ChimeraX commands (.cxc) that place a marker at each C-alpha (Angstrom):
marker #1 position -118.22,70.65,-30.17 radius 0.5
marker #1 position -116.08,73.21,-28.39 radius 0.5
marker #1 position -114.97,76.04,-30.68 radius 0.5
marker #1 position -111.29,75.49,-29.90 radius 0.5
marker #1 position -111.36,71.96,-31.39 radius 0.5
marker #1 position -111.99,73.46,-34.83 radius 0.5
marker #1 position -109.01,75.87,-34.64 radius 0.5
marker #1 position -106.63,75.29,-37.55 radius 0.5
marker #1 position -103.15,76.36,-38.45 radius 0.5
marker #1 position -102.78,77.16,-42.16 radius 0.5
marker #1 position -99.35,76.49,-43.67 radius 0.5
marker #1 position -98.39,77.74,-47.13 radius 0.5
marker #1 position -96.32,75.16,-48.97 radius 0.5
marker #1 position -94.48,76.55,-52.05 radius 0.5
marker #1 position -95.30,74.86,-55.33 radius 0.5
marker #1 position -92.16,76.17,-57.05 radius 0.5
marker #1 position -88.72,77.48,-56.03 radius 0.5
marker #1 position -88.55,81.14,-54.94 radius 0.5
marker #1 position -92.36,81.41,-54.70 radius 0.5
marker #1 position -93.60,84.95,-54.13 radius 0.5
marker #1 position -97.23,85.26,-55.31 radius 0.5
marker #1 position -100.16,83.69,-53.38 radius 0.5
marker #1 position -101.09,81.44,-56.34 radius 0.5
marker #1 position -97.58,79.86,-56.15 radius 0.5
marker #1 position -98.31,78.40,-52.70 radius 0.5
marker #1 position -100.53,75.50,-51.64 radius 0.5
marker #1 position -102.44,76.10,-48.40 radius 0.5
marker #1 position -102.48,73.06,-46.07 radius 0.5
marker #1 position -104.69,73.08,-42.95 radius 0.5
marker #1 position -103.23,71.50,-39.83 radius 0.5
marker #1 position -106.30,70.42,-37.86 radius 0.5
marker #1 position -106.30,69.27,-34.25 radius 0.5
marker #1 position -106.10,65.53,-33.47 radius 0.5
marker #1 position -109.52,65.43,-31.82 radius 0.5
marker #1 position -111.11,67.18,-34.83 radius 0.5
marker #1 position -109.53,64.70,-37.24 radius 0.5
marker #1 position -110.75,61.76,-35.21 radius 0.5
marker #1 position -114.33,63.17,-35.29 radius 0.5
marker #1 position -113.99,63.97,-39.02 radius 0.5
marker #1 position -112.82,60.44,-39.85 radius 0.5
marker #1 position -115.78,58.94,-37.99 radius 0.5
marker #1 position -118.11,61.11,-40.12 radius 0.5
marker #1 position -116.20,60.12,-43.26 radius 0.5
marker #1 position -116.63,56.43,-42.41 radius 0.5
marker #1 position -120.39,56.96,-42.11 radius 0.5
marker #1 position -120.61,59.13,-45.20 radius 0.5
marker #1 position -118.77,56.61,-47.41 radius 0.5
marker #1 position -121.61,54.17,-47.00 radius 0.5
marker #1 position -124.13,56.54,-48.51 radius 0.5
marker #1 position -122.27,58.87,-50.88 radius 0.5
marker #1 position -122.83,56.76,-53.96 radius 0.5
marker #1 position -126.59,56.87,-53.47 radius 0.5
marker #1 position -126.51,60.59,-52.78 radius 0.5
marker #1 position -124.57,61.43,-55.91 radius 0.5
marker #1 position -124.93,58.76,-58.54 radius 0.5
marker #1 position -128.28,57.00,-58.04 radius 0.5
marker #1 position -130.73,59.61,-56.82 radius 0.5
marker #1 position -129.22,62.43,-58.89 radius 0.5
marker #1 position -130.17,65.00,-56.31 radius 0.5
marker #1 position -128.68,68.45,-55.85 radius 0.5
marker #1 position -127.31,68.90,-52.37 radius 0.5
marker #1 position -127.17,72.55,-51.13 radius 0.5
marker #1 position -124.07,72.95,-49.03 radius 0.5
marker #1 position -123.34,76.37,-47.55 radius 0.5
marker #1 position -119.68,76.52,-46.45 radius 0.5
marker #1 position -119.37,78.95,-43.54 radius 0.5
marker #1 position -115.75,78.04,-42.79 radius 0.5
marker #1 position -114.54,76.87,-46.18 radius 0.5
marker #1 position -113.29,73.48,-47.37 radius 0.5
marker #1 position -109.95,72.98,-45.73 radius 0.5
marker #1 position -107.22,71.06,-47.50 radius 0.5
marker #1 position -106.00,68.55,-44.97 radius 0.5
marker #1 position -109.39,67.87,-43.43 radius 0.5
marker #1 position -110.61,64.25,-44.04 radius 0.5
marker #1 position -114.13,65.56,-44.84 radius 0.5
marker #1 position -113.01,67.96,-47.58 radius 0.5
marker #1 position -112.78,65.42,-50.45 radius 0.5
marker #1 position -116.32,64.20,-49.79 radius 0.5
marker #1 position -117.73,67.70,-49.51 radius 0.5
marker #1 position -116.06,68.50,-52.84 radius 0.5
marker #1 position -117.82,65.49,-54.38 radius 0.5
marker #1 position -121.18,66.57,-53.09 radius 0.5
marker #1 position -120.76,70.16,-54.16 radius 0.5
marker #1 position -119.45,69.07,-57.57 radius 0.5
marker #1 position -122.67,67.14,-58.05 radius 0.5
marker #1 position -124.59,70.39,-57.56 radius 0.5
marker #1 position -122.39,72.14,-60.11 radius 0.5
marker #1 position -122.82,69.28,-62.65 radius 0.5
marker #1 position -126.61,69.41,-62.22 radius 0.5
marker #1 position -126.60,73.13,-62.95 radius 0.5
marker #1 position -124.50,72.62,-66.05 radius 0.5
marker #1 position -126.71,69.79,-67.37 radius 0.5
marker #1 position -129.79,71.94,-66.77 radius 0.5
marker #1 position -128.37,74.72,-68.93 radius 0.5
marker #1 position -127.42,72.14,-71.62 radius 0.5
marker #1 position -130.98,70.74,-71.57 radius 0.5
marker #1 position -132.46,74.27,-71.99 radius 0.5
marker #1 position -130.14,74.92,-74.93 radius 0.5
marker #1 position -128.38,77.80,-73.17 radius 0.5
marker #1 position -124.98,76.05,-73.20 radius 0.5
marker #1 position -123.62,74.30,-76.23 radius 0.5
marker #1 position -120.65,72.22,-75.20 radius 0.5
marker #1 position -118.43,70.61,-77.79 radius 0.5
marker #1 position -118.41,67.29,-79.66 radius 0.5
marker #1 position -115.34,65.12,-80.25 radius 0.5
marker #1 position -117.05,63.64,-83.34 radius 0.5
marker #1 position -120.27,64.45,-85.15 radius 0.5
marker #1 position -122.09,61.48,-83.61 radius 0.5
marker #1 position -120.75,61.90,-80.06 radius 0.5
marker #1 position -122.64,63.45,-77.22 radius 0.5
marker #1 position -121.52,67.03,-76.42 radius 0.5
marker #1 position -119.08,67.47,-73.53 radius 0.5
marker #1 position -119.72,70.45,-71.27 radius 0.5
marker #1 position -117.26,70.17,-68.33 radius 0.5
marker #1 position -114.69,68.07,-66.50 radius 0.5
marker #1 position -114.16,68.07,-62.72 radius 0.5
marker #1 position -111.18,66.66,-60.83 radius 0.5
marker #1 position -111.27,67.64,-57.13 radius 0.5
marker #1 position -111.35,71.48,-57.18 radius 0.5
marker #1 position -110.19,71.80,-60.82 radius 0.5
marker #1 position -112.97,72.65,-63.30 radius 0.5
marker #1 position -112.71,72.69,-67.10 radius 0.5
marker #1 position -115.61,74.07,-69.15 radius 0.5
marker #1 position -116.16,73.26,-72.83 radius 0.5
marker #1 position -118.27,75.83,-74.70 radius 0.5
marker #1 position -118.56,77.66,-78.01 radius 0.5
marker #1 position -116.91,81.03,-78.27 radius 0.5
marker #1 position -120.20,82.95,-78.24 radius 0.5
marker #1 position -121.54,85.59,-75.89 radius 0.5
marker #1 position -124.50,83.35,-75.12 radius 0.5
marker #1 position -122.30,80.48,-73.92 radius 0.5
marker #1 position -120.12,82.96,-72.00 radius 0.5
marker #1 position -123.16,84.41,-70.22 radius 0.5
marker #1 position -124.38,80.89,-69.36 radius 0.5
marker #1 position -120.99,79.90,-67.85 radius 0.5
marker #1 position -120.91,83.11,-65.83 radius 0.5
marker #1 position -124.46,82.55,-64.54 radius 0.5
marker #1 position -123.65,78.95,-63.52 radius 0.5
marker #1 position -120.53,80.02,-61.65 radius 0.5
marker #1 position -122.27,82.96,-59.96 radius 0.5
marker #1 position -125.20,80.79,-58.83 radius 0.5
marker #1 position -122.92,77.99,-57.62 radius 0.5
marker #1 position -120.76,80.44,-55.63 radius 0.5
marker #1 position -123.88,81.95,-54.11 radius 0.5
marker #1 position -125.28,78.54,-53.09 radius 0.5
marker #1 position -122.05,76.88,-51.87 radius 0.5
marker #1 position -120.16,79.81,-50.41 radius 0.5
marker #1 position -117.10,79.04,-52.55 radius 0.5
marker #1 position -115.46,81.56,-54.86 radius 0.5
marker #1 position -113.74,81.42,-58.24 radius 0.5
marker #1 position -110.01,82.12,-58.06 radius 0.5
marker #1 position -109.49,84.72,-60.77 radius 0.5
marker #1 position -105.71,84.33,-60.69 radius 0.5
marker #1 position -106.01,80.65,-61.61 radius 0.5
marker #1 position -108.86,81.01,-64.13 radius 0.5
marker #1 position -108.43,81.65,-67.82 radius 0.5
marker #1 position -110.07,81.18,-71.22 radius 0.5
marker #1 position -108.38,79.32,-74.03 radius 0.5
marker #1 position -109.17,79.19,-77.69 radius 0.5
marker #1 position -107.17,78.52,-80.92 radius 0.5
marker #1 position -109.34,80.05,-83.64 radius 0.5
marker #1 position -111.35,82.84,-81.97 radius 0.5
marker #1 position -110.67,86.44,-83.02 radius 0.5
marker #1 position -108.86,88.71,-80.62 radius 0.5
marker #1 position -111.84,91.06,-80.36 radius 0.5
marker #1 position -114.22,88.27,-79.39 radius 0.5
marker #1 position -111.71,86.85,-76.90 radius 0.5
marker #1 position -111.43,90.25,-75.26 radius 0.5
marker #1 position -115.21,90.60,-74.92 radius 0.5
marker #1 position -115.63,87.07,-73.48 radius 0.5
marker #1 position -112.69,87.57,-71.13 radius 0.5
marker #1 position -114.18,90.77,-69.75 radius 0.5
marker #1 position -117.58,89.19,-69.28 radius 0.5
marker #1 position -116.13,86.26,-67.35 radius 0.5
marker #1 position -113.54,88.37,-65.51 radius 0.5
marker #1 position -110.79,85.96,-66.62 radius 0.5
marker #1 position -107.44,86.27,-68.28 radius 0.5
marker #1 position -106.42,84.64,-71.55 radius 0.5
marker #1 position -104.25,81.59,-71.10 radius 0.5
marker #1 position -101.00,81.35,-72.98 radius 0.5
marker #1 position -99.58,78.09,-71.68 radius 0.5
marker #1 position -102.60,76.10,-70.67 radius 0.5
marker #1 position -102.42,73.04,-68.42 radius 0.5
marker #1 position -105.01,70.84,-66.89 radius 0.5
marker #1 position -103.86,68.53,-64.07 radius 0.5
marker #1 position -100.26,69.24,-65.02 radius 0.5
marker #1 position -100.65,68.18,-68.69 radius 0.5
marker #1 position -100.43,70.87,-71.40 radius 0.5
marker #1 position -103.42,71.16,-73.71 radius 0.5
marker #1 position -102.49,71.79,-77.31 radius 0.5
marker #1 position -104.00,71.42,-80.81 radius 0.5
marker #1 position -101.84,68.42,-81.65 radius 0.5
marker #1 position -101.99,64.90,-80.24 radius 0.5
marker #1 position -100.04,64.37,-77.01 radius 0.5
marker #1 position -96.29,63.80,-77.51 radius 0.5
marker #1 position -93.58,62.38,-75.32 radius 0.5
marker #1 position -92.36,65.85,-74.42 radius 0.5
marker #1 position -95.81,66.79,-73.05 radius 0.5
marker #1 position -95.29,64.31,-70.20 radius 0.5
marker #1 position -91.76,65.42,-69.39 radius 0.5
marker #1 position -92.91,67.34,-66.25 radius 0.5
marker #1 position -94.25,64.13,-64.71 radius 0.5
marker #1 position -91.01,62.26,-65.57 radius 0.5
marker #1 position -88.96,65.04,-63.97 radius 0.5
marker #1 position -91.12,65.01,-60.84 radius 0.5
marker #1 position -90.72,61.25,-60.50 radius 0.5
marker #1 position -86.96,61.54,-60.91 radius 0.5
marker #1 position -86.73,64.26,-58.31 radius 0.5
marker #1 position -88.66,62.14,-55.84 radius 0.5
marker #1 position -86.37,59.16,-56.48 radius 0.5
marker #1 position -83.22,61.23,-56.14 radius 0.5
marker #1 position -84.48,62.59,-52.77 radius 0.5
marker #1 position -85.09,59.06,-51.50 radius 0.5
marker #1 position -81.51,58.05,-52.40 radius 0.5
marker #1 position -80.13,59.91,-49.40 radius 0.5
marker #1 position -82.50,58.14,-46.98 radius 0.5
marker #1 position -81.81,54.83,-45.32 radius 0.5
marker #1 position -84.76,52.82,-46.61 radius 0.5
marker #1 position -85.21,49.08,-46.71 radius 0.5
marker #1 position -86.53,47.37,-49.84 radius 0.5
marker #1 position -89.96,47.12,-48.21 radius 0.5
marker #1 position -89.84,50.85,-47.39 radius 0.5
marker #1 position -88.98,51.80,-50.98 radius 0.5
marker #1 position -91.83,49.63,-52.30 radius 0.5
marker #1 position -94.21,51.36,-49.87 radius 0.5
marker #1 position -93.09,54.82,-51.08 radius 0.5
marker #1 position -93.46,53.83,-54.74 radius 0.5
marker #1 position -96.95,52.45,-54.20 radius 0.5
marker #1 position -98.13,55.44,-52.13 radius 0.5
marker #1 position -96.42,58.31,-53.99 radius 0.5
marker #1 position -95.13,57.59,-57.49 radius 0.5
marker #1 position -98.13,55.61,-58.70 radius 0.5
marker #1 position -100.54,58.38,-57.64 radius 0.5
marker #1 position -98.77,61.13,-59.56 radius 0.5
marker #1 position -99.97,60.22,-63.10 radius 0.5
marker #1 position -103.22,58.49,-62.01 radius 0.5
marker #1 position -105.44,61.18,-63.57 radius 0.5
marker #1 position -103.93,60.86,-67.12 radius 0.5
marker link #1:1,2 radius 0.2
marker link #1:2,3 radius 0.2
marker link #1:3,4 radius 0.2
marker link #1:4,5 radius 0.2
marker link #1:5,6 radius 0.2
marker link #1:6,7 radius 0.2
marker link #1:7,8 radius 0.2
marker link #1:8,9 radius 0.2
marker link #1:9,10 radius 0.2
marker link #1:10,11 radius 0.2
marker link #1:11,12 radius 0.2
marker link #1:12,13 radius 0.2
marker link #1:13,14 radius 0.2
marker link #1:14,15 radius 0.2
marker link #1:15,16 radius 0.2
marker link #1:16,17 radius 0.2
marker link #1:17,18 radius 0.2
marker link #1:18,19 radius 0.2
marker link #1:19,20 radius 0.2
marker link #1:20,21 radius 0.2
marker link #1:21,22 radius 0.2
marker link #1:22,23 radius 0.2
marker link #1:23,24 radius 0.2
marker link #1:24,25 radius 0.2
marker link #1:25,26 radius 0.2
marker link #1:26,27 radius 0.2
marker link #1:27,28 radius 0.2
marker link #1:28,29 radius 0.2
marker link #1:29,30 radius 0.2
marker link #1:30,31 radius 0.2
marker link #1:31,32 radius 0.2
marker link #1:32,33 radius 0.2
marker link #1:33,34 radius 0.2
marker link #1:34,35 radius 0.2
marker link #1:35,36 radius 0.2
marker link #1:36,37 radius 0.2
marker link #1:37,38 radius 0.2
marker link #1:38,39 radius 0.2
marker link #1:39,40 radius 0.2
marker link #1:40,41 radius 0.2
marker link #1:41,42 radius 0.2
marker link #1:42,43 radius 0.2
marker link #1:43,44 radius 0.2
marker link #1:44,45 radius 0.2
marker link #1:45,46 radius 0.2
marker link #1:46,47 radius 0.2
marker link #1:47,48 radius 0.2
marker link #1:48,49 radius 0.2
marker link #1:49,50 radius 0.2
marker link #1:50,51 radius 0.2
marker link #1:51,52 radius 0.2
marker link #1:52,53 radius 0.2
marker link #1:53,54 radius 0.2
marker link #1:54,55 radius 0.2
marker link #1:55,56 radius 0.2
marker link #1:56,57 radius 0.2
marker link #1:57,58 radius 0.2
marker link #1:58,59 radius 0.2
marker link #1:59,60 radius 0.2
marker link #1:60,61 radius 0.2
marker link #1:61,62 radius 0.2
marker link #1:62,63 radius 0.2
marker link #1:63,64 radius 0.2
marker link #1:64,65 radius 0.2
marker link #1:65,66 radius 0.2
marker link #1:66,67 radius 0.2
marker link #1:67,68 radius 0.2
marker link #1:68,69 radius 0.2
marker link #1:69,70 radius 0.2
marker link #1:70,71 radius 0.2
marker link #1:71,72 radius 0.2
marker link #1:72,73 radius 0.2
marker link #1:73,74 radius 0.2
marker link #1:74,75 radius 0.2
marker link #1:75,76 radius 0.2
marker link #1:76,77 radius 0.2
marker link #1:77,78 radius 0.2
marker link #1:78,79 radius 0.2
marker link #1:79,80 radius 0.2
marker link #1:80,81 radius 0.2
marker link #1:81,82 radius 0.2
marker link #1:82,83 radius 0.2
marker link #1:83,84 radius 0.2
marker link #1:84,85 radius 0.2
marker link #1:85,86 radius 0.2
marker link #1:86,87 radius 0.2
marker link #1:87,88 radius 0.2
marker link #1:88,89 radius 0.2
marker link #1:89,90 radius 0.2
marker link #1:90,91 radius 0.2
marker link #1:91,92 radius 0.2
marker link #1:92,93 radius 0.2
marker link #1:93,94 radius 0.2
marker link #1:94,95 radius 0.2
marker link #1:95,96 radius 0.2
marker link #1:96,97 radius 0.2
marker link #1:97,98 radius 0.2
marker link #1:98,99 radius 0.2
marker link #1:99,100 radius 0.2
marker link #1:100,101 radius 0.2
marker link #1:101,102 radius 0.2
marker link #1:102,103 radius 0.2
marker link #1:103,104 radius 0.2
marker link #1:104,105 radius 0.2
marker link #1:105,106 radius 0.2
marker link #1:106,107 radius 0.2
marker link #1:107,108 radius 0.2
marker link #1:108,109 radius 0.2
marker link #1:109,110 radius 0.2
marker link #1:110,111 radius 0.2
marker link #1:111,112 radius 0.2
marker link #1:112,113 radius 0.2
marker link #1:113,114 radius 0.2
marker link #1:114,115 radius 0.2
marker link #1:115,116 radius 0.2
marker link #1:116,117 radius 0.2
marker link #1:117,118 radius 0.2
marker link #1:118,119 radius 0.2
marker link #1:119,120 radius 0.2
marker link #1:120,121 radius 0.2
marker link #1:121,122 radius 0.2
marker link #1:122,123 radius 0.2
marker link #1:123,124 radius 0.2
marker link #1:124,125 radius 0.2
marker link #1:125,126 radius 0.2
marker link #1:126,127 radius 0.2
marker link #1:127,128 radius 0.2
marker link #1:128,129 radius 0.2
marker link #1:129,130 radius 0.2
marker link #1:130,131 radius 0.2
marker link #1:131,132 radius 0.2
marker link #1:132,133 radius 0.2
marker link #1:133,134 radius 0.2
marker link #1:134,135 radius 0.2
marker link #1:135,136 radius 0.2
marker link #1:136,137 radius 0.2
marker link #1:137,138 radius 0.2
marker link #1:138,139 radius 0.2
marker link #1:139,140 radius 0.2
marker link #1:140,141 radius 0.2
marker link #1:141,142 radius 0.2
marker link #1:142,143 radius 0.2
marker link #1:143,144 radius 0.2
marker link #1:144,145 radius 0.2
marker link #1:145,146 radius 0.2
marker link #1:146,147 radius 0.2
marker link #1:147,148 radius 0.2
marker link #1:148,149 radius 0.2
marker link #1:149,150 radius 0.2
marker link #1:150,151 radius 0.2
marker link #1:151,152 radius 0.2
marker link #1:152,153 radius 0.2
marker link #1:153,154 radius 0.2
marker link #1:154,155 radius 0.2
marker link #1:155,156 radius 0.2
marker link #1:156,157 radius 0.2
marker link #1:157,158 radius 0.2
marker link #1:158,159 radius 0.2
marker link #1:159,160 radius 0.2
marker link #1:160,161 radius 0.2
marker link #1:161,162 radius 0.2
marker link #1:162,163 radius 0.2
marker link #1:163,164 radius 0.2
marker link #1:164,165 radius 0.2
marker link #1:165,166 radius 0.2
marker link #1:166,167 radius 0.2
marker link #1:167,168 radius 0.2
marker link #1:168,169 radius 0.2
marker link #1:169,170 radius 0.2
marker link #1:170,171 radius 0.2
marker link #1:171,172 radius 0.2
marker link #1:172,173 radius 0.2
marker link #1:173,174 radius 0.2
marker link #1:174,175 radius 0.2
marker link #1:175,176 radius 0.2
marker link #1:176,177 radius 0.2
marker link #1:177,178 radius 0.2
marker link #1:178,179 radius 0.2
marker link #1:179,180 radius 0.2
marker link #1:180,181 radius 0.2
marker link #1:181,182 radius 0.2
marker link #1:182,183 radius 0.2
marker link #1:183,184 radius 0.2
marker link #1:184,185 radius 0.2
marker link #1:185,186 radius 0.2
marker link #1:186,187 radius 0.2
marker link #1:187,188 radius 0.2
marker link #1:188,189 radius 0.2
marker link #1:189,190 radius 0.2
marker link #1:190,191 radius 0.2
marker link #1:191,192 radius 0.2
marker link #1:192,193 radius 0.2
marker link #1:193,194 radius 0.2
marker link #1:194,195 radius 0.2
marker link #1:195,196 radius 0.2
marker link #1:196,197 radius 0.2
marker link #1:197,198 radius 0.2
marker link #1:198,199 radius 0.2
marker link #1:199,200 radius 0.2
marker link #1:200,201 radius 0.2
marker link #1:201,202 radius 0.2
marker link #1:202,203 radius 0.2
marker link #1:203,204 radius 0.2
marker link #1:204,205 radius 0.2
marker link #1:205,206 radius 0.2
marker link #1:206,207 radius 0.2
marker link #1:207,208 radius 0.2
marker link #1:208,209 radius 0.2
marker link #1:209,210 radius 0.2
marker link #1:210,211 radius 0.2
marker link #1:211,212 radius 0.2
marker link #1:212,213 radius 0.2
marker link #1:213,214 radius 0.2
marker link #1:214,215 radius 0.2
marker link #1:215,216 radius 0.2
marker link #1:216,217 radius 0.2
marker link #1:217,218 radius 0.2
marker link #1:218,219 radius 0.2
marker link #1:219,220 radius 0.2
marker link #1:220,221 radius 0.2
marker link #1:221,222 radius 0.2
marker link #1:222,223 radius 0.2
marker link #1:223,224 radius 0.2
marker link #1:224,225 radius 0.2
marker link #1:225,226 radius 0.2
marker link #1:226,227 radius 0.2
marker link #1:227,228 radius 0.2
marker link #1:228,229 radius 0.2
marker link #1:229,230 radius 0.2
marker link #1:230,231 radius 0.2
marker link #1:231,232 radius 0.2
marker link #1:232,233 radius 0.2
marker link #1:233,234 radius 0.2
marker link #1:234,235 radius 0.2
marker link #1:235,236 radius 0.2
marker link #1:236,237 radius 0.2
marker link #1:237,238 radius 0.2
view
């Protein structure tokens, strides 16, 4: 493949009004048409085998990213799935060796160690130095194998009952900040059960989309298409 076909324009789309810091922008890669056609052909072939690669055989796939996973490339979601399988395998291995504790929802439940949604990762661990060292080792090894990096500006630790001194030690070991308002996939995580107000951000986002559509000349079929493709996907991860 000629080198020029892989050239990409990177556009920073602001997530909020008056965005200034890098973490307040979403990078979108504008790939060439020829590259997207080739990538979609590869995606079509990969879809036929990805379930066996990830779910059935339970193998770790070592992927070294020399150019990064580009948001906007059709191959990126599938590469994330494969690399996430590697990360999950490493976490389960530490759990099996007793180096990582995880947490239990009930006394009879299996311990939960992590959740992955696309490139968002949530670890569950006890507030001990041993668990903190295990998490750091997993992330360091994963970054070394995959070529990806942890975004320190978007990473934080969160605990309700841990002492300030222990939080400080764990935060320094993981090179992460302490989260004050903690959200996962747009939903705030708190000690209490979810309330109506916790989902207000999604309601506001839906209303903003609807109000923006009001100024457009859309037929009934066009509005149904927008609702099915946009609004229904916003809360799908809840």
